[in-house]
TORROVEX-979258 format. One record per residue (C-alpha): x, z, y negated; residue in one letter. Coordinates in steps of 0.5 Angstrom, whole numbers, plus 500, padded with zeros to 3 digits. Layout:
<atoms>
XZYa...
</atoms>
This chain:
<atoms>
465863776m458866773e455872776s449870781g452863782t453864789y449867795r453870802v450871809l454875813i452876821a456881824d454886829d459892826e455895820r462897816p465890816i458888813r459894808k466891806i463884804i457887801e461891796r466885795i460881793c457886789a464886785e463878785l456879782g454875788w448876792s448877799m443877806d446881812q444881819t447884826a445878830c445870831g438870832n436873825e441869822a438863825l431865821d435866815y437858815l430856815d428860809k434862804t439858802y446860802h453857800q457861804i457864811y461869814i460870822v462874827d465870834v462875838r455879837m448878840p444872840g448865838p455866838s459865831g461858834l455856836e452859829l457855825a455849828q448850827k449852819i453845818l448841821d443844816r448845810n454840811p456843804f457850807a463854807a463858813i468864815i469866822i470873824l474874830t478878835g485877838y482874844a477869841e483867836l484860839d477858839q477861831a482855830v479850834q473851829s477849823l477842826k469842826q468844819g469851818v473853812f477859815d477865819y480872819v482877824q477883824k483888826d487886820s481885814i484887807d479887801t483884796e484878801e477877803i475877796k480871794t478868801l470868798l473865792q477860795k470859799a466858793a471853791q471849798f463849797y464846790e469841792n465839798r458838794k462834789y466830794t459828797n457826790q462822788r462818795t454817793k456814786e462810788r458807794e452805789k458802785i460798790f453795792h452793785d458790785i456786792d449785790t451782783a457777787n451775792k447773786q452770783f454766789q447764790a446761783i452757785l449754792e443752787l447748783s445741783s452736782d451729783l456725786i458718785f463713789i465707785l469701786k475702782a476696779d469694776d465701777g460698782q456704785i457704793v455711795d452717792c448724794n441725795a441729789a442723785v436719787s432726786e435727779k435720776l428718780q432712783y431710790a439710793r438702795s436700788v443705785l447701790f446695786k447698780k454699776n456705772w455701765q447701768n448709769i452712764c449712757s453708752k458706757m460699755t464694759s470695754t469703755n469702763l475698763e478703758r476709762l478705769i485704767l485712764e482715771i488710775r493713770s492720770k489721777g483725774s479726768l473731766v469728760v462730757e457724757s450723759s446719765l440715764t433716769k429710771k424712766n430712760g430719759d438722759t441728762i447731759p453732763v460733765e463728769i469730773s473723775y478722781a482716783y481715791v486710794s484709802l485704807d478701805t480700798g480703792n475708789f473713784t469719785a464721779a461728780i456729774a453736773r448737768d451741762v445745760t444748767e451749767r451753761k445757763q449759770h455761765e451766761a448769767i455770770h457773763q451777764d453780771y460780768l458785763k454789767q460790772l465792766e459797764s459800771v466801772l467803764i461809766s465810772t471811768i468815764e465820769s471821773i475823766a469828764l469831771t477832770v476835764e471840766k475843772r481843766d478846760p485848758y486841756t479838754a479832751g487831753h485824757q481822750k487823745k491820750v487814751s486813743l494813742l496809748a491804745h494804738l501804741i499797745g496794739q503796735s507793741i503787741g499788748l493782749p486785748d484785755e491789757r490794752i482795754k485797761g491801758l485806755q481807761f487808765g489813760a482816761l483817768v490819768h489825771d484825776i489827781g488834779k481834781i484836788v489841785i485849786p482850779a486857779e492853778i490848773l487854769s492859770k494862763p502862763g508859766r507855774l512858779c516853783e511852789e505851784e508846779f510842786n503842787l501840780i507834781k502831787m497829782h500822780p499821788n492823789l490820783g492813786y489815793e483816789i483810785l487804789k481801793d476801787i477793784p478794777f480788773p486792771w492796775p489803773i491806780a499804779r498807772m495813774v501813780l506812774e505816768h510821770h516816771e521816767r525809766i532813767d529815774g529822773t521822773g516823779y513822784p518816786v523816781g522809779k527806773k526801768g523795770g520798776e515802772i509798769l509797761l502800761e505806765s511807760k506807754i502813758l508817759a509817751v502818749a501823754d508828753v506828745f499829746e501835750a506838745m502837739v496840742s494848742h494851749r491858751p498860753y502857746r500854740a502847738s509845737l508841731g509833730v516834727e519838733f515834738s518828735m525830735r524832743e522825745i527822740n533826744k529822751q529816748t533810752g533816757k526818759a522813754f522806752e525805745p520800743e515805745i517811742v519806735s511804736a509811736l514813730k510807726y503809727i505817725l508815718q502810717d498817717g495818724f493824727q488827732f482829730e481837731s
</atoms>
């Protein structure tokens, strides 16, 4: 935490309390403003931005609880700590529901505890600001997706199909929609006197008989052809034929679509899909970068796991589209760690049981973050399952074998291998040979043999992570 990053305002009419906070802020390298009454604190709100506020429940002017509400109205990211006596404890507890970060009883103030609380308040402020930013980004992504979908739907609505109803036995036109008359420049009354041979270019009587028999045999048929306009010009079309048997007779429905226009629409649709995929990829990469910034000890871990998972997926013959999803799932497999306190993520040593149990929550937390985003791949499930093991000894659920997605099994092997061969501040790399021995011990138990074999092949082929 950099010196001078945070600014604190304390509003308390007891000078000794203010002095304690002032000393702690100085130790942290933070700046601090102080006042003895609520009205002066209100003046500060209009002229100085603070990230952290410490307010007394009872002091001259507005009470600390009233002041806290006014602070949050103006600065929704603020971390507010309430100073309270025993008599006001219920009010302080109630304030937590209104957005206050925490409270401290004034008769039991401990300097180290206050210092720790201030550091947590700073993280609380950062998390609030980060969550708000990510919410806006996510809303924009969904807005862009919705806009693209609406634009695509509008394109479909504007497409003009030419619909004909023909007698099934001889191809006589008995009905058509208005688009036919508009496109071919014939009056509908004239069209009803024509046979399909007169409209469908290069259609001879022999071809028509053969076409009618094929449609009747198959029930439906799609062919490329062209239609002739009144002036003799032709329109290239794709025609969908369907045989229809009614009480009034047997008919053939012919739906013709201008192939040129369809291809233009397909190109537009592909552009939209590329744009949407680009938005999704940018979002995934942004999320991955955010996780690494919060956990600098494992910087690059997700990218390395993504690279290794990609190679394993290729080795076992996964289709390209599934490999792409696997890569992106690997890039965010630790997204749940953004909710884990930074001091636990960056702890340079062995975690206690309570801390490790908190870390083990990150697959569930990551799943909750990603589950409602409409990725074209099961990314949320990969994140949820990447610590599951085929013998049921993994977490968070303890799934076994076929219950676990193949991509999740690949991530499990790539994740463990990369973690072991990479250097950490609290230990050196365990080396490729040692790491593979450890993975081999768990092959068929925790890890899928086919995936471990693929990893061995990749290593034998000379693969190594870039330093």
